[in-house]
N, CA, C and O atoms as CSV, one atom per row, in Angstrom:
chain,resi,resn,atom,element,x,y,z
A,1,UNK,N,N,23.593,139.170,113.177
A,1,UNK,CA,C,23.347,139.700,111.876
A,1,UNK,C,C,22.859,141.176,111.969
A,1,UNK,O,O,23.303,142.037,111.209
A,2,UNK,N,N,21.928,141.436,112.928
A,2,UNK,CA,C,21.388,142.787,113.052
A,2,UNK,C,C,22.430,143.775,113.484
A,2,UNK,O,O,22.395,144.937,113.077
A,3,UNK,N,N,23.400,143.316,114.340
A,3,UNK,CA,C,24.446,144.223,114.784
A,3,UNK,C,C,25.260,144.675,113.595
A,3,UNK,O,O,25.611,145.851,113.499
A,4,UNK,N,N,25.570,143.756,112.676
A,4,UNK,CA,C,26.379,144.154,111.544
A,4,UNK,C,C,25.613,145.147,110.644
A,4,UNK,O,O,26.217,146.084,110.121
A,5,UNK,N,N,24.324,144.960,110.462
A,5,UNK,CA,C,23.521,145.853,109.694
A,5,UNK,C,C,23.437,147.223,110.331
A,5,UNK,O,O,23.485,148.258,109.666
A,6,UNK,N,N,23.305,147.186,111.678
A,6,UNK,CA,C,23.244,148.450,112.419
A,6,UNK,C,C,24.563,149.202,112.269
A,6,UNK,O,O,24.560,150.422,112.105
A,7,UNK,N,N,25.677,148.498,112.322
A,7,UNK,CA,C,26.972,149.125,112.170
A,7,UNK,C,C,27.127,149.693,110.727
A,7,UNK,O,O,27.655,150.787,110.531
A,8,UNK,N,N,26.667,148.943,109.767
A,8,UNK,CA,C,26.750,149.434,108.373
A,8,UNK,C,C,25.952,150.657,108.152
A,8,UNK,O,O,26.356,151.544,107.400
A,9,UNK,N,N,24.770,150.733,108.821
A,9,UNK,CA,C,23.932,151.920,108.679
A,9,UNK,C,C,24.611,153.096,109.316
A,9,UNK,O,O,24.574,154.197,108.768
A,10,UNK,N,N,25.232,152.899,110.455
A,10,UNK,CA,C,25.906,154.019,111.144
A,10,UNK,C,C,27.103,154.499,110.359
A,10,UNK,O,O,27.386,155.696,110.332
A,11,UNK,N,N,27.824,153.574,109.710
A,11,UNK,CA,C,28.934,154.024,108.871
A,11,UNK,C,C,28.428,154.759,107.662
A,11,UNK,O,O,29.012,155.767,107.265
A,12,UNK,N,N,27.355,154.284,107.064
A,12,UNK,CA,C,26.776,154.956,105.896
A,12,UNK,C,C,26.261,156.376,106.280
A,12,UNK,O,O,26.473,157.339,105.543
A,13,UNK,N,N,25.595,156.476,107.425
A,13,UNK,CA,C,25.141,157.765,107.875
A,13,UNK,C,C,26.309,158.730,108.117
A,13,UNK,O,O,26.236,159.916,107.795
A,14,UNK,N,N,27.394,158.181,108.695
A,14,UNK,CA,C,28.584,159.038,108.886
A,14,UNK,C,C,29.171,159.532,107.584
A,14,UNK,O,O,29.550,160.699,107.479
A,15,UNK,N,N,29.252,158.664,106.590
A,15,UNK,CA,C,29.840,159.029,105.305
A,15,UNK,C,C,28.923,160.079,104.635
A,15,UNK,O,O,29.421,161.060,104.083
A,16,UNK,N,N,27.628,159.888,104.677
A,16,UNK,CA,C,26.743,160.923,104.122
A,16,UNK,C,C,26.929,162.237,104.811
A,16,UNK,O,O,26.937,163.266,104.136
A,17,UNK,N,N,27.086,162.276,106.158
A,17,UNK,CA,C,27.296,163.497,106.866
A,17,UNK,C,C,28.581,164.178,106.403
A,17,UNK,O,O,28.581,165.389,106.181
A,18,UNK,N,N,29.638,163.457,106.256
A,18,UNK,CA,C,30.908,164.020,105.819
A,18,UNK,C,C,30.757,164.552,104.387
A,18,UNK,O,O,31.228,165.649,104.084
A,19,UNK,N,N,30.114,163.793,103.517
A,19,UNK,CA,C,29.923,164.224,102.146
A,19,UNK,C,C,29.080,165.510,102.105
A,19,UNK,O,O,29.390,166.429,101.347
A,20,UNK,N,N,28.071,165.570,102.878
A,20,UNK,CA,C,27.157,166.728,102.901
A,20,UNK,C,C,27.940,167.958,103.456
A,20,UNK,O,O,27.769,169.075,102.967
A,21,UNK,N,N,28.780,167.736,104.459
A,21,UNK,CA,C,29.568,168.799,105.025
A,21,UNK,C,C,30.530,169.352,103.975
A,21,UNK,O,O,30.674,170.566,103.833
A,22,UNK,N,N,31.175,168.466,103.253
A,22,UNK,CA,C,32.114,168.903,102.185
A,22,UNK,C,C,31.405,169.697,101.120
A,22,UNK,O,O,31.883,170.751,100.700
A,23,UNK,N,N,30.245,169.191,100.671
A,23,UNK,CA,C,29.484,169.907,99.627
A,23,UNK,C,C,28.983,171.238,100.119
A,23,UNK,O,O,28.928,172.206,99.361
A,24,UNK,N,N,28.611,171.299,101.396
A,24,UNK,CA,C,28.187,172.638,101.953
A,24,UNK,C,C,29.301,173.660,101.970
A,24,UNK,O,O,29.034,174.862,101.973
A,25,UNK,N,N,30.527,173.217,101.981
A,25,UNK,CA,C,31.613,174.157,101.986
A,25,UNK,C,C,32.082,174.473,100.571
A,25,UNK,O,O,32.304,175.639,100.242
A,26,UNK,N,N,32.232,173.480,99.750
A,26,UNK,CA,C,32.809,173.656,98.401
A,26,UNK,C,C,31.886,174.405,97.464
A,26,UNK,O,O,32.333,175.284,96.726
A,27,UNK,N,N,30.596,174.070,97.480
A,27,UNK,CA,C,29.622,174.634,96.513
A,27,UNK,C,C,29.575,176.159,96.538
A,27,UNK,O,O,29.765,176.779,95.492
A,28,UNK,N,N,29.324,176.802,97.710
A,28,UNK,CA,C,29.255,178.221,97.657
A,28,UNK,C,C,30.558,178.906,97.261
A,28,UNK,O,O,30.551,179.928,96.576
A,29,UNK,N,N,31.672,178.331,97.700
A,29,UNK,CA,C,32.962,178.958,97.313
A,29,UNK,C,C,33.174,178.895,95.822
A,29,UNK,O,O,33.607,179.873,95.213
A,30,UNK,N,N,32.871,177.735,95.214
A,30,UNK,CA,C,33.069,177.601,93.753
A,30,UNK,C,C,32.112,178.516,92.994
A,30,UNK,O,O,32.523,179.225,92.075
A,31,UNK,N,N,30.837,178.499,93.378
A,31,UNK,CA,C,29.851,179.318,92.696
A,31,UNK,C,C,30.206,180.792,92.768
A,31,UNK,O,O,30.211,181.487,91.752
A,32,UNK,N,N,30.494,181.252,93.932
A,32,UNK,CA,C,30.818,182.711,94.093
A,32,UNK,C,C,32.111,183.077,93.380
A,32,UNK,O,O,32.243,184.189,92.869
A,33,UNK,N,N,33.055,182.165,93.342
A,33,UNK,CA,C,34.321,182.441,92.606
A,33,UNK,C,C,34.061,182.517,91.109
A,33,UNK,O,O,34.598,183.383,90.418
A,34,UNK,N,N,33.233,181.606,90.615
A,34,UNK,CA,C,32.879,181.617,89.189
A,34,UNK,C,C,32.175,182.925,88.816
A,34,UNK,O,O,32.508,183.574,87.825
A,35,UNK,N,N,31.217,183.279,89.623
A,35,UNK,CA,C,30.419,184.555,89.387
A,35,UNK,C,C,31.448,185.753,89.395
A,35,UNK,O,O,31.412,186.620,88.522
A,36,UNK,N,N,32.328,185.757,90.380
A,36,UNK,CA,C,33.302,186.792,90.454
A,36,UNK,C,C,34.245,186.835,89.239
A,36,UNK,O,O,34.590,187.919,88.768
A,37,UNK,N,N,34.659,185.680,88.737
A,37,UNK,CA,C,35.522,185.609,87.605
A,37,UNK,C,C,34.810,186.103,86.321
A,37,UNK,O,O,35.400,186.771,85.472
A,38,UNK,N,N,33.477,185.730,86.223
A,38,UNK,CA,C,32.739,186.194,85.072
A,38,UNK,C,C,32.569,187.728,85.093
A,38,UNK,O,O,32.666,188.382,84.054
A,39,UNK,N,N,32.309,188.299,86.307
A,39,UNK,CA,C,32.219,189.734,86.434
A,39,UNK,C,C,33.520,190.389,86.129
A,39,UNK,O,O,33.551,191.449,85.504
A,40,UNK,N,N,34.611,189.783,86.559
A,40,UNK,CA,C,35.945,190.353,86.306
A,40,UNK,C,C,36.226,190.364,84.799
A,40,UNK,O,O,36.767,191.329,84.260
A,41,UNK,N,N,35.848,189.273,84.138
A,41,UNK,CA,C,36.096,189.202,82.669
A,41,UNK,C,C,35.213,190.278,81.949
A,41,UNK,O,O,35.668,190.914,80.998
A,42,UNK,N,N,34.009,190.460,82.395
A,42,UNK,CA,C,33.155,191.430,81.704
A,42,UNK,C,C,33.514,192.927,82.040
A,42,UNK,O,O,33.437,193.820,81.196
A,43,UNK,N,N,33.888,193.115,83.263
A,43,UNK,CA,C,34.111,194.547,83.697
A,43,UNK,C,C,35.604,194.889,83.885
A,43,UNK,O,O,35.940,196.066,84.016
A,44,UNK,N,N,36.477,193.923,83.900
A,44,UNK,CA,C,37.920,194.148,83.882
A,44,UNK,C,C,38.530,194.628,85.190
A,44,UNK,O,O,39.558,195.304,85.180
A,45,UNK,N,N,37.909,194.286,86.322
A,45,UNK,CA,C,38.497,194.619,87.595
A,45,UNK,C,C,38.719,193.349,88.408
A,45,UNK,O,O,37.826,192.503,88.462
A,46,UNK,N,N,39.868,193.190,89.036
A,46,UNK,CA,C,40.114,191.990,89.804
A,46,UNK,C,C,39.372,191.945,91.143
A,46,UNK,O,O,39.325,190.903,91.797
A,47,UNK,N,N,38.802,193.066,91.541
A,47,UNK,CA,C,38.131,193.155,92.782
A,47,UNK,C,C,36.912,192.222,92.849
A,47,UNK,O,O,36.529,191.781,93.933
A,48,UNK,N,N,36.300,191.920,91.686
A,48,UNK,CA,C,35.060,191.062,91.691
A,48,UNK,C,C,35.442,189.647,92.052
A,48,UNK,O,O,34.708,188.985,92.785
A,49,UNK,N,N,36.580,189.154,91.556
A,49,UNK,CA,C,36.987,187.807,91.844
A,49,UNK,C,C,37.304,187.648,93.329
A,49,UNK,O,O,36.890,186.682,93.969
A,50,UNK,N,N,38.029,188.595,93.847
A,50,UNK,CA,C,38.389,188.578,95.292
A,50,UNK,C,C,37.146,188.648,96.143
A,50,UNK,O,O,37.013,187.916,97.124
A,51,UNK,N,N,36.238,189.523,95.772
A,51,UNK,CA,C,34.950,189.666,96.503
A,51,UNK,C,C,34.138,188.361,96.452
A,51,UNK,O,O,33.539,187.923,97.434
A,52,UNK,N,N,34.154,187.773,95.260
A,52,UNK,CA,C,33.422,186.508,95.074
A,52,UNK,C,C,33.982,185.399,95.984
A,52,UNK,O,O,33.238,184.651,96.619
A,53,UNK,N,N,35.320,185.324,96.019
A,53,UNK,CA,C,35.957,184.313,96.918
A,53,UNK,C,C,35.592,184.586,98.400
A,53,UNK,O,O,35.250,183.662,99.138
A,54,UNK,N,N,35.669,185.832,98.810
A,54,UNK,CA,C,35.411,186.126,100.192
A,54,UNK,C,C,33.910,185.872,100.536
A,54,UNK,O,O,33.610,185.295,101.581
A,55,UNK,N,N,32.993,186.296,99.675
A,55,UNK,CA,C,31.606,186.010,99.927
A,55,UNK,C,C,31.334,184.491,99.923
A,55,UNK,O,O,30.547,184.008,100.737
A,56,UNK,N,N,31.967,183.753,99.031
A,56,UNK,CA,C,31.855,182.300,99.033
A,56,UNK,C,C,32.318,181.662,100.325
A,56,UNK,O,O,31.679,180.748,100.847
A,57,UNK,N,N,33.434,182.153,100.834
A,57,UNK,CA,C,33.972,181.578,102.077
A,57,UNK,C,C,33.014,181.893,103.257
A,57,UNK,O,O,32.750,181.029,104.093
A,58,UNK,N,N,32.528,183.079,103.307
A,58,UNK,CA,C,31.572,183.466,104.397
A,58,UNK,C,C,30.324,182.602,104.265
A,58,UNK,O,O,29.866,182.038,105.259
A,59,UNK,N,N,29.770,182.487,103.083
A,59,UNK,CA,C,28.547,181.671,102.869
A,59,UNK,C,C,28.803,180.199,103.245
A,59,UNK,O,O,27.959,179.567,103.881
A,60,UNK,N,N,29.974,179.652,102.851
A,60,UNK,CA,C,30.297,178.260,103.113
A,60,UNK,C,C,30.379,178.001,104.600
A,60,UNK,O,O,29.822,177.011,105.073
A,61,UNK,N,N,31.041,178.838,105.345
A,61,UNK,CA,C,31.178,178.594,106.782
A,61,UNK,C,C,29.854,178.851,107.510
A,61,UNK,O,O,29.556,178.213,108.519
A,62,UNK,N,N,29.083,179.774,106.995
A,62,UNK,CA,C,27.763,180.000,107.607
A,62,UNK,C,C,26.925,178.742,107.447
A,62,UNK,O,O,26.298,178.289,108.404
A,63,UNK,N,N,26.907,178.167,106.232
A,63,UNK,CA,C,26.134,176.900,105.995
A,63,UNK,C,C,26.659,175.783,106.840
A,63,UNK,O,O,25.888,175.027,107.431
A,64,UNK,N,N,27.973,175.664,106.906
A,64,UNK,CA,C,28.596,174.539,107.694
A,64,UNK,C,C,28.243,174.728,109.192
A,64,UNK,O,O,27.941,173.766,109.897
A,65,UNK,N,N,28.290,175.966,109.641
A,65,UNK,CA,C,27.968,176.191,111.030
A,65,UNK,C,C,26.536,175.816,111.338
A,65,UNK,O,O,26.278,175.185,112.363
A,66,UNK,N,N,25.574,176.191,110.464
A,66,UNK,CA,C,24.208,175.888,110.708
A,66,UNK,C,C,23.978,174.359,110.669
A,66,UNK,O,O,23.161,173.833,111.424
A,67,UNK,N,N,24.696,173.666,109.795
A,67,UNK,CA,C,24.524,172.223,109.740
A,67,UNK,C,C,25.052,171.529,111.033
A,67,UNK,O,O,24.393,170.658,111.600
A,68,UNK,N,N,26.247,171.944,111.465
A,68,UNK,CA,C,26.851,171.388,112.659
A,68,UNK,C,C,26.028,171.727,113.883
A,68,UNK,O,O,25.850,170.892,114.770
A,69,UNK,N,N,25.530,172.940,113.931
A,69,UNK,CA,C,24.683,173.381,115.049
A,69,UNK,C,C,23.463,172.476,115.156
A,69,UNK,O,O,23.079,172.122,116.271
A,70,UNK,N,N,22.855,172.098,114.081
A,70,UNK,CA,C,21.693,171.215,114.123
A,70,UNK,C,C,22.070,169.853,114.662
A,70,UNK,O,O,21.279,169.261,115.396
A,71,UNK,N,N,23.203,169.341,114.346
A,71,UNK,CA,C,23.621,168.002,114.856
A,71,UNK,C,C,24.037,168.135,116.311
A,71,UNK,O,O,23.864,167.176,117.064
A,72,UNK,N,N,24.573,169.263,116.751
A,72,UNK,CA,C,24.975,169.389,118.149
A,72,UNK,C,C,23.799,169.558,119.066
A,72,UNK,O,O,23.873,169.163,120.230
A,73,UNK,N,N,22.705,170.136,118.586
A,73,UNK,CA,C,21.500,170.275,119.436
A,73,UNK,C,C,20.922,168.919,119.726
A,73,UNK,O,O,20.447,168.695,120.839
A,74,UNK,N,N,20.936,168.004,118.785
A,74,UNK,CA,C,20.373,166.673,118.988
A,74,UNK,C,C,21.539,165.639,119.002
A,74,UNK,O,O,22.167,165.398,117.971
A,75,UNK,N,N,21.810,165.049,120.157
A,75,UNK,CA,C,22.971,164.177,120.219
A,75,UNK,C,C,22.695,162.836,119.467
A,75,UNK,O,O,23.636,162.087,119.205
A,76,UNK,N,N,21.429,162.531,119.123
A,76,UNK,CA,C,21.101,161.352,118.348
A,76,UNK,C,C,21.264,161.634,116.894
A,76,UNK,O,O,20.889,162.707,116.420
A,77,UNK,N,N,21.822,160.685,116.165
A,77,UNK,CA,C,21.842,160.849,114.688
A,77,UNK,C,C,20.426,160.541,114.155
A,77,UNK,O,O,19.643,159.889,114.845
A,78,UNK,N,N,20.107,160.985,112.986
A,78,UNK,CA,C,18.739,160.725,112.430
A,78,UNK,C,C,18.457,159.245,112.410
A,78,UNK,O,O,17.337,158.847,112.730
A,79,UNK,N,N,19.411,158.404,112.051
A,79,UNK,CA,C,19.189,156.972,112.038
A,79,UNK,C,C,18.882,156.414,113.447
A,79,UNK,O,O,17.982,155.589,113.603
A,80,UNK,N,N,19.615,156.855,114.443
A,80,UNK,CA,C,19.403,156.424,115.809
A,80,UNK,C,C,17.977,156.818,116.266
A,80,UNK,O,O,17.255,156.052,116.904
A,81,UNK,N,N,17.642,158.009,115.912
A,81,UNK,CA,C,16.251,158.530,116.308
A,81,UNK,C,C,15.197,157.638,115.652
A,81,UNK,O,O,14.252,157.218,116.320
A,82,UNK,N,N,15.338,157.344,114.370
A,82,UNK,CA,C,14.345,156.486,113.684
A,82,UNK,C,C,14.257,155.116,114.323
A,82,UNK,O,O,13.160,154.590,114.512
A,83,UNK,N,N,15.439,154.509,114.673
A,83,UNK,CA,C,15.411,153.172,115.322
A,83,UNK,C,C,14.740,153.251,116.677
A,83,UNK,O,O,13.956,152.375,117.042
A,84,UNK,N,N,15.053,154.324,117.439
A,84,UNK,CA,C,14.376,154.451,118.771
A,84,UNK,C,C,12.872,154.588,118.627
A,84,UNK,O,O,12.117,153.946,119.357
A,85,UNK,N,N,12.446,155.387,117.726
A,85,UNK,CA,C,11.016,155.547,117.484
A,85,UNK,C,C,10.346,154.216,117.055
A,85,UNK,O,O,9.224,153.916,117.464
A,86,UNK,N,N,11.043,153.449,116.242
A,86,UNK,CA,C,10.539,152.161,115.836
A,86,UNK,C,C,10.341,151.243,116.990
A,86,UNK,O,O,9.296,150.613,117.155
A,87,UNK,N,N,11.439,151.178,117.838
A,87,UNK,CA,C,11.361,150.366,119.038
A,87,UNK,C,C,10.258,150.780,119.992
A,87,UNK,O,O,9.582,149.924,120.562
A,88,UNK,N,N,10.064,152.081,120.176
A,88,UNK,CA,C,9.002,152.560,121.026
A,88,UNK,C,C,7.652,152.195,120.458
A,88,UNK,O,O,6.750,151.867,121.228
A,89,UNK,N,N,7.463,152.234,119.146
A,89,UNK,CA,C,6.216,151.872,118.541
A,89,UNK,C,C,5.950,150.373,118.704
A,89,UNK,O,O,4.809,149.968,118.926
A,90,UNK,N,N,6.989,149.554,118.597
A,90,UNK,CA,C,6.820,148.115,118.774
A,90,UNK,C,C,6.434,147.808,120.227
A,90,UNK,O,O,5.572,146.965,120.476
A,91,UNK,N,N,7.081,148.500,121.193
A,91,UNK,CA,C,6.784,148.256,122.580
A,91,UNK,C,C,5.342,148.681,122.898
A,91,UNK,O,O,4.640,147.983,123.630
A,92,UNK,N,N,4.898,149.823,122.350
A,92,UNK,CA,C,3.523,150.287,122.625
A,92,UNK,C,C,2.507,149.341,121.956
A,92,UNK,O,O,1.408,149.159,122.481
A,93,UNK,N,N,2.862,148.730,120.790
A,93,UNK,CA,C,2.009,147.786,120.132
A,93,UNK,C,C,1.879,146.506,120.984
A,93,UNK,O,O,0.794,145.940,121.118
A,94,UNK,N,N,3.014,146.069,121.554
A,94,UNK,CA,C,2.994,144.850,122.398
A,94,UNK,C,C,2.145,145.055,123.680
A,94,UNK,O,O,1.483,144.133,124.157
A,95,UNK,N,N,2.187,146.288,124.215
A,95,UNK,CA,C,1.410,146.608,125.417
A,95,UNK,C,C,-0.070,146.571,125.026
A,95,UNK,O,O,-0.885,146.049,125.786
A,96,UNK,N,N,-0.435,147.109,123.862
A,96,UNK,CA,C,-1.811,147.060,123.400
A,96,UNK,C,C,-2.342,145.672,123.169
A,96,UNK,O,O,-3.512,145.396,123.435
A,97,UNK,N,N,-1.463,144.761,122.657
A,97,UNK,CA,C,-1.857,143.441,122.367
A,97,UNK,C,C,-2.047,142.605,123.611
A,97,UNK,O,O,-2.798,141.631,123.586
A,98,UNK,N,N,-1.378,142.962,124.714
A,98,UNK,CA,C,-1.575,142.247,125.950
A,98,UNK,C,C,-2.802,142.640,126.636
A,98,UNK,O,O,-3.105,142.114,127.707
């Protein structure tokens, strides 16, 4: 039973990671594009929209790079780290009880 729960947690953690990665890319691109479109509408130059798209792409990939870099530094997922720390705490508690 615990193995199935452990698997479900790992799948859920993976899905959250993928969702977060997607949002880290889409959000800056959309926001910068919208700001560029508003500036284009107000000032009448297409350069603002293009600049907004480019700034959004740079910001998106910068954010995605930082997120991936954080996961590559630590080979453990956050869930795996929490379980390991729990097990270590249980083992140290058992040693104290003996």
